Structure formats: C-alpha cells, structure tokens
N, C-alpha and C positions, 0 to 999 in steps of 0.2 A: 569515378566521380558520380556516375549515374546511380550506383548502388547507395552512395552516401545520401544523395537527394531522396531516393526512395525510402531509406531508413528514416530520414527526418520527416518525410511526409507521413509515414506510418506511426512514428513515435514522437509527436511534437512536444509532449511534456518532458520526455527524457532528453531530447535535444535542447530544449529551453533550460532545463536544469543543468546540463553540462555547460552551456554558455554562461549562465549565472555563476556557476562555480569557478569557471575560468576568469571571469571578470573580478570576482572576489579575491582570487589569488593575485591577480595583477594589482588591484588596489592595495592589498596588504603589502606586497613587495615595494610598491612606490612609497607607501607610508613608512616602512622600515628604513628605506634608503634615505628618506627625508630626515627621519629621527637620528640617523647615524652620522649626520654631518658633524664632523669634528668632535665626536663624542668622547668623553673621558669618564672613566670610573672614578669613584670617590678616592680610591687609593692613588690613582694617577694624578688627580687634582691636588691631593695633599703634597705629592712630590713636587709638582709645579709651584705650589704655594711656598714650599720650603726654598725654592729657587728664586722667589721674589715675584711671582705672578700677581697681577691685579685680579681681584675677584669682584664681579659685578652682580649684585642682587637685584633682580628685575621686579620684585614684588612691591606691594604697596608699603608705605611707611609704617602702618600699623602692624602688618605682618613682619616687616623687617625688625621692628622694635620687640616683637614677641619672641624672636629667635632667629639669628642669622649666623652664617659662617664668619669666624673671626677675621677682622681686617677687611671685610667686604664693604664696598660702596653701594649705597642704595640709589639706583637710577632706574626709573620706570622705563620699560621697553619703548613706550611712545616718545620718551624724551631723549633717546640715544642719539639721534641725529643732531639735536641742538646741544647736547653735552659732549659731542665728539671733540670739540676744541679743547675742553678741559682735560681730556684724556690723551691729548696728542703725544705726550712723552712716552706713552705705552704703545705707539703704533708698531714698533718693531720688537716688542717684548710680549711675553705670554699674557693673555687676557682670558679669564674663565667667566662665562656667564652661567647663571642658574635662576630657576624659578621654582615653583612647587613641584612639578612633575617632569620638567624638561621640555615641554612643548614650546613655551614662549622663548626659552633659552636658545633653541635651535634657530628661530627666526632672528633673534638678536645677534647671534653669532654670524649669521649670514649678512645681516645689515652692517655689522662692524667690518666684516671682510670687504664689503662693497665700499665702505668709507676709507679703505686703505690700511686697515690693521692687518698685519701679516701672520700673527700667531694667535688666532682666536679659537677657543675651545668651548664646548658646552658640557656641563655636568650631566651626564646621562642619568635620567631618572630624577633629576633635580634634588631639592632638599629632602624629598621623600626617600631617595636612595641614600643620601647622606645620613639621615636618621636611622635607616635600616642597618647601616654599617656601624651604628652606635658611635658616631663621631660627634664631637662637642659643638654646641651652639652658644653664641653670646647673646645675651639679652641687653637691650638698651634701656637703662633706667629712665624713669620719667624726668623730663626736663633736660635730658642730654640730647644733643643734636646728632643725627645720623652721620653728618659730615665728619665729626670727631672720631666716630667709630671706625671709619674707613679711610682716613686721610693717608695718602701715600705720596 
C-alpha cells in the first residue's frame, strides 16, 4: 500500500489519468445498462407486433405524421401518466415504446412499468434502427387524425 501511495505521489498525472479512465468506464457501463432496459431489436418488435402488441410513438405529432410504425399510437412521453387509463386494457399485454433514437423510449418503458404495465419493451435504437433495417413507415396524410392511425 505504501508503494502505491509513493507511486501516486511521484506520478500524479498518470494516477489522475487512470482514475478518469476508470470513471469513464463506469459511466459507460451504467449508460449501457440503462439503455438496455427491456430493449428489443426491430425484428423482435415485428414479431411482437404480429402477436398484437401495442406500439407507442413518443415523438411529436409533426414527426409522427411525417412517418411512424404502422398501427402506432402517438402519445408524448410527458403525457404517458395521464394517458395510462386509456391504455389500461394493455396492462398485461405487450407494449412497445419508441422515439427517434431510443433514449426517451427507455424512460417511457420504465414509467409504464411503474404504472403497472407488465410487458413493456423499448425499440432499441428507436426509429433510427427501424429505418436502418429498411422496415416500412406509414405517413399520416394531412387532415387525418393520429388517433385513427393507431386505434386498437
């Protein structure tokens, strides 16, 4: 132990660099674990959708109208708690959340789980991953309500 303290005293920059590197690794691992909460690939999401899963688009109405996953409901992440009653029939059925890149979807999946939903998943990578896999999007034509596009 005394040798370690001597080494740190003689090489403060090297010791500080090692400490910073260790903190960065820890932060990265925590971020990855947070992102991996109930994560689904696009292919896994398609399988669940084919089994009747509810898909929740957490983006703005304008982004939703520009292109969304078929049969998705547009609910802003900030409105999830207030909209939970309208989704109560899905409490014990699969629910998939997604946003642009997956970050908001993780938080929404956690929020739905806290609200009592038992099978909540997040599309890993969000709509960006969906597009990368060349999967189709539906555009809402002007004058059409987003409620009709995703009624279930």
